[in-house]
SERO-4910 file (N, C-alpha, C, O; in steps of 0.05 Angstrom, whole numbers):
BEGIN
 pado doro    nc1    nc2    nc3   cac1   cac2   cac3    cc1    cc2    cc3    oc1    oc2    oc3
  Unk    A    465   -294   -610    438   -282   -612    438   -253   -603    448   -246   -582
  Unk    A    426   -236   -620    424   -208   -612    405   -205   -589    386   -219   -586
  Unk    A    412   -185   -572    393   -178   -550    383   -150   -557    397   -130   -556
  Unk    A    357   -149   -564    345   -124   -573    317   -122   -562    299   -136   -571
  Unk    A    313   -105   -542    287   -101   -530    272    -80   -546    280    -57   -547
  Unk    A    250    -88   -559    237    -71   -578    210    -61   -568    191    -56   -584
  Unk    A    207    -58   -542    183    -46   -531    189    -36   -503    185    -50   -483
  Unk    A    199    -11   -502    208      1   -477    195     28   -474    194     44   -493
  Unk    A    187     34   -449    175     60   -443    193     75   -423    209     63   -408
  Unk    A    190    101   -424    204    118   -405    184    140   -395    160    138   -400
  Unk    A    195    160   -382    178    181   -371    164    197   -393    147    214   -387
  Unk    A    171    192   -418    156    205   -440    129    192   -444    112    203   -458
  Unk    A    125    169   -432     99    156   -432     85    163   -405     98    164   -384
  Unk    A     59    168   -407     45    178   -383     44    158   -360     39    166   -337
  Unk    A     49    132   -366     47    112   -345     75    103   -336     77     81   -324
  Unk    A     95    119   -341    122    112   -332    135    137   -319    130    160   -327
  Unk    A    150    132   -299    165    154   -285    195    151   -289    211    166   -277
  Unk    A    204    132   -306    232    125   -309    245    143   -330    237    143   -353
  Unk    A    266    158   -322    280    174   -343    291    156   -365    300    134   -360
  Unk    A    290    166   -389    300    151   -412    330    143   -408    337    121   -415
  Unk    A    346    161   -396    374    155   -392    377    130   -374    396    115   -377
  Unk    A    360    127   -354    361    104   -336    355     78   -351    368     58   -346
  Unk    A    336     79   -369    330     55   -385    354     47   -403    361     24   -405
  Unk    A    367     67   -415    390     62   -432    413     50   -415    425     30   -423
  Unk    A    418     62   -393    440     53   -376    435     24   -367    454      8   -367
  Unk    A    410     18   -360    404    -10   -351    407    -29   -374    416    -52   -370
  Unk    A    399    -22   -398    401    -39   -421    431    -46   -426    437    -69   -433
  Unk    A    448    -26   -423    477    -31   -427    487    -50   -406    502    -69   -412
  Unk    A    478    -46   -381    486    -64   -359    478    -93   -364    492   -112   -357
  Unk    A    455    -96   -377    444   -123   -383    456   -135   -408    449   -158   -415
  Unk    A    472   -121   -422    485   -131   -446    469   -130   -471    473   -145   -490
  Unk    A    449   -112   -472    433   -109   -497    449    -93   -517    463    -74   -511
  Unk    A    447   -102   -542    460    -88   -564    442    -67   -576    451    -48   -589
  Unk    A    415    -70   -572    397    -51   -584    373    -47   -566    364    -66   -552
  Unk    A    362    -23   -567    340    -15   -550    321      3   -566    331     22   -578
  Unk    A    295     -3   -565    277     14   -580    255     24   -561    240      9   -549
  Unk    A    253     51   -559    232     63   -543    206     64   -560    207     70   -584
  Unk    A    184     60   -547    158     60   -560    138     74   -542    122     61   -529
  Unk    A    140    100   -541    124    115   -521     94    117   -530     88    117   -554
  Unk    A     77    118   -510     48    117   -515     36    142   -529     42    164   -521
  Unk    A     21    137   -550      4    157   -562    -24    145   -565    -27    125   -579
  Unk    A    -44    157   -552    -71    146   -553    -91    168   -557   -106    176   -539
  Unk    A    -93    178   -582   -113    198   -589   -141    186   -584   -146    162   -587
  Unk    A   -159    204   -575   -185    195   -569   -190    194   -539   -212    199   -529
  Unk    A   -169    186   -524   -171    188   -495   -149    205   -483   -150    213   -460
  Unk    A   -128    211   -499   -106    227   -490   -101    250   -510   -107    247   -534
  Unk    A    -90    272   -501    -84    295   -518    -54    300   -518    -40    293   -500
  Unk    A    -45    313   -539    -17    322   -541    -13    345   -521    -32    361   -516
  Unk    A     11    348   -510     16    370   -491     11    398   -504      4    416   -490
  Unk    A     14    399   -530     11    425   -543    -18    432   -550    -24    454   -558
  Unk    A    -36    412   -547    -64    416   -554    -78    434   -534    -73    433   -510
  Unk    A    -95    451   -544   -112    468   -527   -138    452   -522   -159    459   -533
  Unk    A   -135    432   -506   -158    414   -500   -157    406   -471   -135    404   -459
  Unk    A   -180    400   -459   -180    392   -431   -167    365   -427   -170    347   -444
  Unk    A   -152    362   -406   -139    336   -400   -157    319   -382   -168    328   -362
  Unk    A   -161    295   -391   -177    275   -376   -159    260   -357   -137    253   -364
  Unk    A   -169    255   -333   -154    239   -314   -168    212   -309   -192    211   -305
  Unk    A   -152    191   -311   -162    164   -306   -146    153   -283   -121    150   -285
  Unk    A   -159    145   -261   -145    135   -237   -123    154   -228   -102    146   -219
  Unk    A   -129    181   -231   -110    201   -222    -88    206   -242    -70    223   -236
  Unk    A    -88    193   -265    -66    195   -284    -75    214   -307    -96    209   -319
  Unk    A    -60    234   -313    -67    252   -335    -63    238   -362    -42    227   -367
  Unk    A    -83    239   -379    -82    225   -404    -69    244   -425    -83    258   -440
  Unk    A    -43    244   -425    -27    262   -443     -8    245   -459      4    227   -449
  Unk    A     -6    252   -484     13    238   -502     41    249   -499     47    263   -480
  Unk    A     58    242   -518     87    248   -517     92    277   -523     80    289   -541
  Unk    A    112    288   -509    123    314   -517    144    308   -539    167    304   -533
  Unk    A    135    309   -564    151    299   -586    177    313   -590    198    299   -592
  Unk    A    178    340   -591    204    353   -595    225    345   -574    248    341   -580
  Unk    A    216    345   -549    235    338   -527    243    309   -529    266    301   -523
  Unk    A    224    292   -536    230    263   -539    252    258   -559    271    245   -554
  Unk    A    249    270   -583    269    265   -604    295    278   -598    316    268   -606
  Unk    A    295    301   -584    320    314   -576    335    297   -556    359    294   -557
  Unk    A    320    285   -537    332    267   -517    344    242   -529    366    234   -522
  Unk    A    329    231   -548    340    208   -563    366    215   -576    385    199   -575
  Unk    A    367    237   -589    391    245   -604    415    249   -585    437    241   -591
  Unk    A    410    261   -562    431    265   -542    441    238   -531    466    234   -528
  Unk    A    423    220   -525    432    194   -514    445    177   -535    464    162   -529
  Unk    A    437    179   -560    451    164   -581    480    173   -583    498    157   -587
  Unk    A    484    199   -581    511    209   -582    528    200   -558    551    191   -560
  Unk    A    515    201   -534    530    193   -510    537    163   -509    558    156   -500
  Unk    A    519    146   -520    522    117   -518    529    105   -545    525     81   -549
  Unk    A    540    120   -563    544    111   -591    561     86   -593    558     70   -611
  Unk    A    580     83   -574    598     60   -575    589     37   -558    604     17   -555
  Unk    A    565     39   -546    556     18   -527    530      5   -535    526    -18   -528
  Unk    A    512     20   -548    486      8   -554    473     25   -576    476     49   -578
  Unk    A    457     11   -593    441     25   -613    414     32   -601    400     15   -590
  Unk    A    407     57   -603    381     67   -591    363     75   -614    369     92   -630
  Unk    A    340     62   -615    321     68   -636    297     83   -624    290     80   -601
  Unk    A    286    100   -641    263    117   -633    237    107   -645    235    106   -669
  Unk    A    218    101   -628    192     92   -638    170    103   -621    174    118   -602
  Unk    A    145     97   -630    121    105   -615    102     81   -616    102     65   -634
  Unk    A     86     79   -595     65     59   -594     38     73   -599     28     89   -582
  Unk    A     27     68   -622      2     81   -631    -22     65   -622    -26     42   -632
  Unk    A    -38     75   -604    -63     62   -596    -85     73   -613    -99     92   -606
  Unk    A    -88     61   -637   -106     72   -658   -134     61   -656   -138     37   -651
  Unk    A   -153     79   -659   -181     71   -664   -188     82   -692   -176    101   -702
  Unk    A   -208     70   -704   -216     78   -731   -220    108   -733   -211    121   -752
  Unk    A   -234    119   -713   -241    147   -714   -217    166   -709   -219    190   -714
  Unk    A   -195    155   -699   -171    172   -694   -150    169   -715   -128    181   -712
  Unk    A   -155    153   -736   -135    149   -757   -124    175   -768   -100    178   -771
  Unk    A   -141    195   -775   -130    219   -786   -109    233   -768    -90    245   -778
  Unk    A   -113    232   -742    -94    244   -724    -67    230   -724    -46    242   -724
  Unk    A    -68    203   -726    -44    188   -727    -29    191   -754     -5    192   -755
  Unk    A    -44    194   -775    -32    199   -801    -17    225   -801      6    227   -811
  Unk    A    -29    245   -789    -16    271   -788      9    270   -770     30    282   -778
  Unk    A      7    257   -748     30    255   -730     53    239   -743     76    248   -742
  Unk    A     46    217   -755     67    201   -768     82    216   -789    107    216   -790
  Unk    A     68    230   -806     81    244   -828     96    269   -818    115    278   -832
  Unk    A     89    279   -795    104    301   -783    132    293   -773    150    309   -774
  Unk    A    134    267   -764    159    258   -752    170    233   -766    188    220   -755
  Unk    A    161    227   -789    169    203   -803    199    201   -806    210    179   -803
  Unk    A    212    223   -812    241    221   -816    257    217   -791    281    211   -792
  Unk    A    244    219   -767    258    215   -742    250    188   -729    261    181   -708
  Unk    A    232    173   -741    222    149   -729    235    124   -742    239    123   -766
  Unk    A    241    105   -724    251     79   -733    229     58   -733    231     38   -748
  Unk    A    209     62   -717    192     39   -710    165     48   -699    164     67   -683
  Unk    A    144     35   -708    117     40   -697    104     14   -689    102     -4   -705
  Unk    A     95     13   -664     78     -9   -654     49      0   -658     42     22   -651
  Unk    A     33    -18   -668      4    -13   -670    -10    -29   -648     -8    -53   -646
  Unk    A    -23    -14   -631    -37    -26   -608    -67    -20   -609    -76     -2   -623
  Unk    A    -82    -36   -595   -110    -31   -591   -115    -32   -561   -119    -53   -549
  Unk    A   -116     -8   -549   -120     -5   -520   -150      0   -514   -159     -3   -491
  Unk    A   -164     10   -534   -192     16   -530   -206     15   -557   -194     17   -578
  Unk    A   -232     13   -557   -249     14   -581   -274     28   -573   -284     26   -551
  Unk    A   -285     43   -593   -309     60   -587   -304     80   -565   -323     89   -552
  Unk    A   -278     86   -560   -271    104   -539   -273     92   -511   -271    105   -491
  Unk    A   -276     65   -511   -278     51   -485   -254     33   -480   -247     16   -497
  Unk    A   -241     36   -458   -217     22   -452   -222     -7   -445   -241    -14   -432
  Unk    A   -203    -24   -453   -204    -52   -445   -194    -54   -416   -204    -70   -400
  Unk    A   -173    -39   -410   -160    -41   -383   -179    -30   -361   -175    -38   -338
  Unk    A   -198    -14   -368   -217     -4   -348   -242    -22   -346   -257    -19   -327
  Unk    A   -245    -40   -365   -268    -58   -366   -292    -45   -379   -314    -57   -380
  Unk    A   -289    -20   -388   -312     -6   -399   -322    -19   -425   -347    -21   -429
  Unk    A   -304    -29   -442   -312    -41   -467   -326    -68   -461   -345    -75   -475
  Unk    A   -317    -83   -441   -329   -109   -435   -357   -107   -422   -373   -125   -425
  Unk    A   -362    -84   -409   -387    -81   -395   -411    -83   -413   -412    -70   -434
  Unk    A   -430   -100   -406   -455   -104   -421   -452   -122   -445   -471   -126   -460
  Unk    A   -428   -134   -449   -423   -153   -471   -417   -181   -459   -407   -183   -437
  Unk    A   -424   -201   -475   -416   -228   -467   -386   -232   -473   -374   -215   -487
  Unk    A   -374   -253   -461   -346   -258   -466   -341   -261   -496   -320   -252   -506
  Unk    A   -358   -275   -510   -355   -278   -539   -356   -251   -553   -340   -246   -571
  Unk    A   -375   -234   -545   -378   -208   -558   -354   -190   -555   -345   -177   -574
  Unk    A   -343   -189   -530   -320   -170   -527   -294   -181   -537   -276   -166   -545
  Unk    A   -291   -208   -538   -268   -219   -551   -268   -216   -581   -249   -207   -593
  Unk    A   -291   -222   -593   -293   -218   -622   -291   -188   -629   -279   -180   -649
  Unk    A   -303   -171   -612   -302   -142   -616   -274   -131   -615   -267   -113   -630
  Unk    A   -258   -143   -597   -230   -134   -595   -215   -139   -621   -203   -121   -632
  Unk    A   -216   -163   -631   -201   -170   -656   -213   -156   -680   -198   -148   -698
  Unk    A   -239   -152   -680   -252   -138   -703   -243   -109   -703   -239    -97   -724
  Unk    A   -240    -97   -679   -230    -69   -677   -202    -67   -689   -196    -48   -704
  Unk    A   -185    -86   -682   -158    -85   -693   -159    -88   -724   -145    -73   -738
  Unk    A   -175   -107   -733   -176   -112   -762   -186    -87   -777   -175    -81   -798
  Unk    A   -206    -74   -767   -217    -51   -781   -197    -28   -782   -196    -13   -801
  Unk    A   -181    -25   -760   -159     -5   -761   -139    -13   -782   -130      4   -798
  Unk    A   -131    -38   -783   -110    -47   -802   -119    -44   -831   -102    -39   -848
  Unk    A   -145    -46   -836   -155    -42   -863   -150    -14   -873   -147     -9   -897
  Unk    A   -149      5   -854   -149     33   -861   -124     48   -853   -120     71   -860
  Unk    A   -106     34   -838    -82     48   -829    -58     30   -833    -58      7   -823
  Unk    A    -38     39   -847    -15     22   -855     12     32   -844     32     19   -849
  Unk    A     13     55   -831     39     67   -823     48     55   -796     49     69   -776
  Unk    A     53     29   -796     63     16   -772     80     -8   -780     81    -15   -804
  Unk    A     94    -20   -761    112    -42   -767    104    -68   -754    106    -89   -766
  Unk    A     95    -66   -729     90    -90   -712     63    -87   -697     57    -65   -687
  Unk    A     48   -109   -696     24   -109   -678     33   -116   -650     45   -137   -645
  Unk    A     27    -98   -632     36   -102   -604     17   -120   -588     -7   -120   -593
  Unk    A     28   -135   -569     13   -152   -550    -14   -160   -561    -35   -151   -552
  Unk    A    -14   -177   -583    -38   -180   -599    -62   -190   -584    -85   -181   -590
  Unk    A    -59   -207   -564    -83   -215   -549    -85   -201   -522    -90   -213   -501
  Unk    A    -81   -175   -523    -82   -158   -499   -107   -162   -483   -107   -160   -458
  Unk    A   -130   -168   -496   -155   -172   -482   -153   -193   -460   -169   -192   -441
  Unk    A   -135   -212   -463   -131   -233   -443   -124   -221   -415   -133   -231   -395
  Unk    A   -109   -199   -415   -102   -186   -390   -126   -177   -374   -126   -176   -350
  Unk    A   -147   -170   -389   -169   -155   -377   -196   -170   -381   -217   -157   -381
  Unk    A   -195   -196   -384   -219   -212   -388   -228   -223   -361   -216   -241   -350
  Unk    A   -250   -212   -350   -259   -220   -324   -269   -249   -323   -271   -261   -301
  Unk    A   -274   -261   -346   -284   -288   -347   -262   -309   -352   -268   -333   -354
  Unk    A   -237   -300   -353   -215   -318   -359   -208   -319   -389   -220   -303   -404
  Unk    A   -190   -336   -396   -181   -338   -424   -203   -350   -441   -212   -372   -436
  Unk    A   -210   -336   -462   -230   -346   -481   -218   -367   -498   -195   -363   -508
  Unk    A   -231   -390   -503   -219   -412   -519   -210   -403   -546   -224   -390   -561
  Unk    A   -185   -410   -553   -174   -401   -579   -190   -411   -602   -194   -397   -622
  Unk    A   -200   -436   -600   -215   -447   -623   -239   -430   -630   -247   -429   -653
  Unk    A   -251   -416   -610   -274   -400   -615   -268   -373   -628   -285   -360   -639
  Unk    A   -242   -365   -626   -234   -339   -636   -214   -341   -659   -206   -321   -670
  Unk    A   -207   -366   -666   -186   -370   -686   -190   -355   -712   -172   -343   -722
  Unk    A   -215   -356   -723   -219   -343   -749   -215   -313   -748   -206   -301   -767
  Unk    A   -223   -301   -725   -219   -272   -722   -189   -265   -721   -180   -246   -732
  Unk    A   -174   -282   -706   -146   -278   -703   -132   -282   -730   -114   -267   -738
  Unk    A   -140   -303   -744   -129   -309   -770   -132   -286   -790   -114   -280   -806
  Unk    A   -156   -274   -789   -160   -251   -807   -141   -229   -802   -131   -216   -821
  Unk    A   -136   -223   -777   -116   -202   -769    -88   -210   -779    -74   -193   -791
  Unk    A    -80   -235   -774    -53   -243   -781    -50   -244   -811    -29   -236   -821
  Unk    A    -69   -253   -826    -67   -254   -855    -64   -227   -867    -49   -223   -886
  Unk    A    -79   -207   -856    -76   -180   -866    -49   -168   -859    -37   -155   -876
  Unk    A    -39   -174   -835    -13   -164   -827      9   -175   -846     26   -161   -855
  Unk    A      7   -201   -852     27   -214   -869     25   -202   -897     46   -197   -910
  Unk    A      1   -199   -907     -3   -188   -934      8   -160   -936     18   -152   -958
  Unk    A      7   -145   -914     17   -117   -914     47   -115   -907     58    -93   -906
  Unk    A     60   -138   -902     88   -137   -896     94   -129   -867    115   -119   -861
  Unk    A     74   -132   -849     77   -125   -821     83   -150   -804     81   -172   -814
  Unk    A     91   -145   -779     98   -167   -762     83   -165   -735     65   -149   -732
  Unk    A     90   -183   -717     79   -183   -690    102   -184   -670    125   -188   -678
  Unk    A     96   -180   -645    116   -182   -624    108   -205   -605     85   -212   -602
  Unk    A    128   -215   -591    123   -230   -566    130   -211   -544    152   -201   -541
  Unk    A    110   -206   -527    112   -186   -506    116   -200   -479     98   -214   -470
  Unk    A    139   -196   -468    146   -212   -444    133   -202   -418    139   -213   -397
  Unk    A    116   -181   -420    102   -173   -396     82   -195   -387     72   -193   -365
  Unk    A     77   -215   -404     60   -237   -396     69   -250   -370     53   -260   -354
  Unk    A     96   -250   -365    106   -262   -341     99   -245   -317     90   -255   -296
  Unk    A    102   -219   -319     96   -202   -296     65   -199   -291     57   -193   -269
  Unk    A     50   -202   -312     20   -202   -309     10   -230   -300    -14   -233   -296
  Unk    A     28   -249   -298     21   -276   -289     -1   -288   -307    -19   -301   -298
  Unk    A      2   -284   -333    -16   -296   -352     -9   -326   -355     13   -334   -351
  Unk    A    -29   -342   -363    -24   -371   -365     -7   -379   -389      0   -402   -392
  Unk    A     -2   -360   -408     13   -366   -432     28   -341   -440     28   -321   -427
  Unk    A     43   -344   -462     57   -321   -473     37   -301   -483     13   -306   -485
  Unk    A     47   -277   -490     29   -257   -503     42   -247   -529     63   -234   -527
  Unk    A     31   -252   -552      7   -268   -554     12   -298   -548     35   -306   -544
  Unk    A     -9   -313   -545     -7   -341   -537      8   -357   -557     12   -349   -580
  Unk    A     17   -381   -549     31   -399   -567     13   -406   -590     23   -410   -613
  Unk    A    -13   -409   -586    -31   -415   -608    -29   -393   -630    -29   -399   -654
  Unk    A    -29   -368   -621    -27   -346   -641      0   -345   -654      2   -341   -678
  Unk    A     21   -349   -639     48   -349   -650     50   -372   -671     62   -367   -693
  Unk    A     40   -395   -665     41   -418   -684     24   -411   -709     33   -417   -731
  Unk    A      1   -400   -705    -16   -393   -728     -2   -373   -746     -3   -376   -770
  Unk    A     10   -353   -734     25   -333   -749     46   -346   -767     48   -340   -790
  Unk    A     62   -364   -755     83   -377   -770     71   -396   -791     81   -396   -814
  Unk    A     50   -410   -784     38   -429   -804     26   -414   -828     25   -424   -850
  Unk    A     17   -389   -823      6   -373   -845     27   -360   -862     21   -348   -882
  Unk    A     52   -363   -854     75   -352   -869     88   -328   -857    105   -315   -869
  Unk    A     80   -321   -833     91   -297   -819    120   -302   -811    126   -324   -801
  Unk    A    137   -282   -814    165   -284   -807    175   -262   -789    192   -266   -772
  Unk    A    163   -238   -792    174   -214   -778    163   -214   -749    139   -211   -744
  Unk    A    182   -217   -730    174   -217   -702    195   -204   -685    219   -207   -690
  Unk    A    187   -188   -666    205   -175   -647    200   -185   -619    179   -197   -613
  Unk    A    219   -180   -601    216   -186   -573    216   -160   -557    234   -143   -561
  Unk    A    195   -156   -541    193   -131   -526    185   -136   -497    167   -152   -492
  Unk    A    197   -123   -478    190   -127   -450    166   -110   -442    154   -116   -421
  Unk    A    159    -89   -458    139    -71   -449    146    -58   -422    129    -53   -405
  Unk    A    172    -55   -418    183    -46   -393    178    -17   -388    186      0   -404
  Unk    A    166    -10   -365    162     17   -357    181     26   -335    182     49   -327
  Unk    A    196      7   -324    216     12   -303    242     -3   -311    242    -20   -328
  Unk    A    264      4   -297    289    -10   -303    288    -39   -295    301    -56   -307
  Unk    A    272    -46   -275    270    -73   -267    254    -90   -287    258   -115   -287
  Unk    A    237    -78   -303    222    -92   -323    236    -95   -349    231   -113   -365
  Unk    A    254    -76   -355    268    -76   -381    283   -102   -385    297   -112   -368
  Unk    A    279   -113   -409    293   -138   -417    285   -163   -403    297   -184   -407
  Unk    A    265   -162   -386    257   -185   -369    248   -208   -387    233   -204   -406
  Unk    A    258   -232   -381    249   -257   -393    256   -258   -423    243   -271   -439
  Unk    A    276   -243   -431    283   -242   -459    292   -269   -470    283   -278   -491
  Unk    A    310   -282   -454    320   -308   -463    298   -329   -465    298   -345   -483
  Unk    A    280   -328   -445    258   -348   -446    240   -344   -471    233   -363   -484
  Unk    A    235   -319   -477    219   -313   -501    233   -322   -526    220   -334   -544
  Unk    A    259   -316   -528    274   -325   -552    274   -355   -555    271   -366   -577
  Unk    A    276   -369   -532    277   -398   -533    250   -409   -542    249   -429   -557
  Unk    A    228   -397   -533    201   -406   -541    198   -402   -571    188   -420   -585
  Unk    A    206   -379   -581    204   -374   -610    220   -393   -626    211   -403   -647
  Unk    A    244   -399   -617    262   -417   -632    255   -446   -629    251   -461   -649
  Unk    A    253   -455   -604    251   -484   -599    222   -495   -600    218   -518   -607
  Unk    A    203   -478   -592    175   -488   -592    159   -481   -617    144   -497   -628
  Unk    A    163   -456   -627    147   -447   -650    162   -452   -676    149   -457   -696
  Unk    A    189   -450   -676    204   -456   -700    214   -431   -715    222   -434   -738
  Unk    A    213   -408   -703    224   -384   -716    254   -387   -717    266   -397   -699
  Unk    A    266   -377   -739    295   -377   -740    308   -350   -738    333   -348   -739
  Unk    A    292   -329   -735    303   -302   -734    284   -284   -718    259   -288   -717
  Unk    A    295   -264   -706    280   -241   -695    289   -216   -709    309   -216   -723
  Unk    A    273   -195   -706    277   -171   -723    282   -146   -707    272   -143   -685
  Unk    A    298   -129   -719    301   -101   -709    294    -83   -733    290    -92   -755
  Unk    A    292    -57   -727    284    -38   -748    301    -13   -747    310     -4   -726
  Unk    A    306     -2   -771    319     24   -773    305     39   -795    303     30   -818
  Unk    A    294     62   -788    278     79   -806    256     62   -820    251     65   -844
  Unk    A    243     45   -803    221     30   -813    228      5   -829    210    -10   -837
  Unk    A    254     -1   -833    262    -23   -849    270    -47   -830    286    -43   -812
  Unk    A    258    -71   -835    264    -94   -817    291   -107   -824    299   -107   -847
  Unk    A    304   -117   -803    329   -131   -807    328   -156   -790    324   -154   -765
  Unk    A    332   -179   -802    330   -204   -787    357   -212   -775    378   -206   -785
  Unk    A    355   -225   -751    378   -234   -737    373   -263   -728    352   -269   -717
  Unk    A    392   -280   -734    389   -309   -728    384   -314   -698    398   -303   -681
  Unk    A    364   -330   -692    359   -337   -665    379   -359   -655    377   -367   -632
***
């Protein structure tokens, strides 16, 4: 079975202080054959370093996106240094809102030839973060759960330059009322998954669920099963690791769940946006 962590952050993401070289070195130590960086880009709440725009601070953290030229130059250097030990892929995690789609389209086409992989995330809607609780405020649990999936769906209808839906039930991490029953949200989730499958996109199993002490995988087993039952095949495993201690965590457990509980027979890696299946 291939070991390929497809959701890794480094100091190029505003919420990580870990040098990219340290993440690569740790992946080699852990026996990974492939590693894909997916640094945060969140237009609407964060600005590019080159933008002449005021920087917003949340919890003392500057909301700044990736320094793209330095990012791709560092990737190139590390690929050369580690060429005989590990495959290093370059990706970005796009936190897209409907109103920020034009910015992401421009960014993607500017660096398309240097990108292997794009994660599509929903970290906020209406400019309101889920992790801050701002989106949930003033809404019932039903309203903010349905609103979360509807926000993802509306983005997917209008934005196609991505490969994988990241941590699909992210709202679970930040739901003050606990986990919303799957049966009540199933149709909203199914709409998202059906559109992803129709567009040739995939989902990930994000192993940060263990460190967040969530009661289930992320996305949940119910969502993983629904994706497979609907005909979905493309799936990646990602640690969402921001430190060397998080990188690759619970990889084998996640692979076993996909294979033995859900029934997937392959996981995927990407090169220049093209998926490649590997037997589980």
